N, C-alpha and C positions, 0 to 999 in steps of 0.2 A: 504493500500500500504506500503510495507516494503522497506526502502531505503537501498540498498546494498552498495552504494558508494556515496560520497558527490556530484558527478556530477549529480546524480539522483535528487538532491534537486530542480534544476531549472525547471525540467519538472513538478514537483509537485507544487512548489510555483507559477508557472505561472497561475495556476488554482484558486489561492486565490485572494481575493480582495486587491487592492492597499492600502498601509498604508502610513501615514505621518512619515518621518524620520527626526529627528533633530540631527545634528552632532556637537559635542563640539570641537571648535578650530581645525577644519579640514583644516589646513594650509599646509598639506604635500601631496605630489603627490599620494602615494598609497591610502590614504583615499579618496581623491577627485576622483581618477580614479574608485575606487570601487563604490562610490556613483553615478557617472555618468553612469556607466554600469547598476546599479540597476534601475536608472531612464529610461535608454534606453530600458531595458527589461520590463518596465511597472510594476515593483514590488513596487516602492515607488514614492512619491513626496518628495522633500527634501528641508530642510532649514539648512544652515550652519552658525554657529556663529564663530566669530574670526575676525582678522584684514583683512579688505577688500583688502587692497593693497597686502598683502602676498597671500591671496587666489587667486586674479586675476593674480599675478605673476606666481604661480604654475599652474594655468589653462593654461597660455600661454606656459610655458615650456613643459607641458604634452599634449598640443593640446586638451584641454577640453573646451567645450562651456560653459561659465559661466552662460548662460541663462538657463542651465539645472536645476538650483536650485536657491533658494532665499538666498541672503547673508544678515546676520544681523551683522553689524559691532560692534566689541568690541575692547578695547585697550589692555586688559590683558587676560591671561588664566582663571583666577578666574572669571572675568566678563563673559567670554564666557560660562563657566560652569553654572554659576548662571542663565544666560538668557536662555540657552538651557533647563535646568531643569524646569524653569518657563513655557516655551512654551509647554513642554510635559505634565506638570501637568494640564494645561488648556485643553488638548486634550487627554483623556484616551485611544483613539484609535491610539496612536502614538508609535514610537520606538525611544529610545535614543541611540546614538552612540558616542564612545570615538574616538577623533582624536589625534592630536599631543599634548597630555597633560599628565602629570604625573598621574599615577593611584590614588595616595593618594588625589590629588586635585579633581580628577573626582569623587571619592567615597565620599569625603567630601560634595560635592554639592548634591549628591543623598541622603545622610543621613541627610541633613538639615531638621529639623522637620517642618519648614514652607513649604517645598516643598511637603510634604505628599506622597512621593513615596514609603516609607517603611511601611508596615502594622504594627500595634502595636504588639510588641513582635516578629517581623519577623527576619529572618536570611538571609543575602545576601551571596550567594556563587557563585563562578566561575565554569562554566561547559564547557568543551571543547569536541568537536567531532573530532576525529583524524582518517584520512583515510591513514593508513600506508600500502604501497604496499607489505610489508612483512608479513602482518597479513590478515587472511582470511575474515575479516569483519570489520565494523566500531568499534572503541573503544570510549567510552564515559568516561571522566575522571574528577575528582574534588579533591582538589581545587588547582589551580596552580597560583593564583594571588591575592586572597583577605584575606582568613583566615590563619594566620601564623601557629598557633598550635591549631587546633579545639578541643573543649571539646566533651564529649560523646553526649550531647544534640545537639550540632552543627553538629556532624558527622551523627546523626540520620536524621536531616533536610537535610543534603547533600545527603544522600542515597535516600530520597524521591525525590529530584531534579534529581538525576541520573535516578531513575525509571521513572519519568515523561518524561524526555528527550527520554529515550529508547522507551517508549510507543508511544510517538509522532512520533518517527522514524519508527514505525510499528513493533517493537519487542514485541511479545505477552507475553513472559515470560523472562524478563531481568535477566541475570546472573551477579551478582555484587560481586566483589572480594574486601575484606578488606585487603589491601596490608600491609605487614610487612616484615622484613628480613627473617623470618622463620615461619614454621607452629607450632613450639613448643611454648608453652605459657611460655615465660621467664618473670619473675616479673620485671626485670630491663628494659624491653622495653615497653614503653607506648603503642606503636602500637599493641602489643600483648595483653596486659591486657584490653585495650579499645575494641579490637575485641571480646574478651570473653563476655564483657558486652553487646555489640551490638548484638551478636548472641542470647542472651536471648530474646531480642525484636523480632528478626527474627523468633525464634522458637515459639513465641506467635502469629505469623501471621501478625506482624505489617507492613511488607513490601510487602505483597502479591499484585499482582501475581509474584513479583520478587523472585528469589532464591538468598540468601545472604550467603557467606561463608568466614570465616576467623578465625584466621590470616592465610594468605597465601602469599608466596613469589611471586614476579613478574613473575619469570620464570615458576612457576607452574601454575599461573593464565592464561598465554597466550600460553603455549607450552605443548602439550599433551605428548610428549616424557618425558619431565621433570617430569610431573605428574605421569607417569607410573613408572619411575625410583625411584621416592620418595614414590611410593605407596600411593598417595593421592587420595582418592575416594570421588569425589564430581562432581555434574553437572557443577559446575563453573570451575573446574580444566581443563586447556588447552583450554577453550572455553568461557572465560569471555567476556561479552558485556561492562561491566562498571568496572572501577577501582577507588576505594576510597583510596586516598593517605593519610598517617598518618599526613603529615604536608606539608607546602608550599615548603620546601627545596626539598623534593622528587618530588612533583608534578611539580614544575617549571623546574627542571632539565629534567624530562621526556618530558615535552612539548617542550622545546627548542632542546633537542636531536632529537626528531622526526622532528622538523622543519628544522634544519640545517644539520644534518648528514643523516637522512633518507629521506629527501625531501618529507615528508608526507603533504598531504593537510589537512587543519584544519579549524575549525570554533569555535568561542568562545563567550560566552554570560554570563551575570550575571542573576541568577535566585533568586526569592524571593521578588523582587520589584513588584509594581502594574502594571508595564509595562515591556516589554522585553528591556533589556539593552545590547548593543553590546560592548564587552570589549576584543579587541585583543591587542597584544603587539605592541608598537610603531614601532618595527622592522619587523612586519609581512608583508607578501606580499599583493599585491592588491587582489590576488585570495582568500587569507585567509579572508580578510576583506569583500569581496563580499559573500563568503560562510557564514560568520557570519551574514550578513544582511538577507540572505535566511533562516538561522536557526531561527533568531528572528521572521521572518514572520511566520514560522511554529508554533512557540510557541504562537504567538499572536492569532492564530486561533484555 
């Protein structure tokens, strides 16, 4: 089954088995609403760590039944993160979700060696699925939240995550664009020189069945007319499924531009851990957080 739009997710995930979701410091309305909806839809059973009084207060404000989930009281964000990671490490069939907590604190708890959530030598990377009404299909992008300036080995790992997400969404031959300001190989631009090195791996078949192309500018990757005008010949040009951004600066701006100016629906997870990890922005909507839960369920199966 190929998912054409994010709304298709819920028809598909309703057929999957229910998972246990543990949310870190879910003391904000949007996160609690998304979790309550996921419970109501039969997608998850949920545990929330955080200050019980604040959680109950938000439930009252947003008319959420607090009996929908189990609350594990903690006094601080750090305690909430530590406890949540401990709970999921004890249950490998669970999902971890970020609530109202700084990403650095959240990631620090995941990376704690005692937690055992990161495989030896593993790379954690953020992957977003974006449903922009102005694009003809879903876009899968990385990395907008975790790796500031990825190395070539990290970019190669990120491409494999993009490919996996695309395959799980039903895309048989994912088209992955290595985004840079230009298709020219300019030695002064790391995005261009890195793309050349990555293309050597692509030419050796390392990313099959995906088709990888770069360096390629964003307009050429997603707009056929731009590709024709610039005379760029590639299956990826004008029809990319996945965008690998050269750094977090470019990726984060793209993500938030889609959210706030394009009103795109999105879902966001961390890949590379032993369990699916939901990591959306603290400012994301309830729907984005619910979409992210559904994407995590898809990955877990």
